[in-house]
C-alpha positions, 0 to 999 in steps of 0.5 A: 308201476315201478318208477322206470315204467312210469317214465316209459309210460310218460314218454309214450304218452307225450309222443303219442298224444299229439299224433293221435290227436292229428290222426283222429282229426284227419281220419274222422268220418267226414274229413277224408271225404272233404279232403278228397273232394277238395283235392280237385281244385277250389270247391264250393260248399254246395259242391262238397255237400253233394259230393259227400254222401250223407253229411249234414250241412251242420256237420260239413260246416263244423268239419270245414272249420276244423280242417281250416283251423288245422291248416289243411284247408284254405277258405277264400271268400270272393266279394259277390252277392251272394258271397262266393266261398271256396275251399282248397287244400293247403300244401300240407293237405296235398301231401296228406291227400297223397297218403289218403289216396294210397290208403283208399287204394289199399282198402279197395284192393283188400276189401274182399280179403278183409271180408273173407277174414272176418267171415272166417273169424266169425265162423271159428268164433261160433264153433269154439267156446269163449276162452277170453 
């Protein structure tokens, strides 16, 4: 690789890596569900567990900690017996929720078109020899 291309690659890596890291975190399998469920106000752990289909307690705990660490969730412990813990979105997460809502809407509107495109692609791929 030439020296000028090395500088370009370095610049792309330096800009893309932090963005990719953040997107990987908030677009993870469980993060979107947690953020959408928590957007409706303070929510308790068990409410999140019921709202997010298929998530284990361990995975929910890990994702809640990550989202809290990233500044997207606020964890509030109320002094009670047993302790009452609630999660709510930070202002930054509320802004993200707006984008997620748009993305979810887009996915719902275009789900059938994507399925049709996949079927057409798969049919065409079966009919022609592999040239890649």
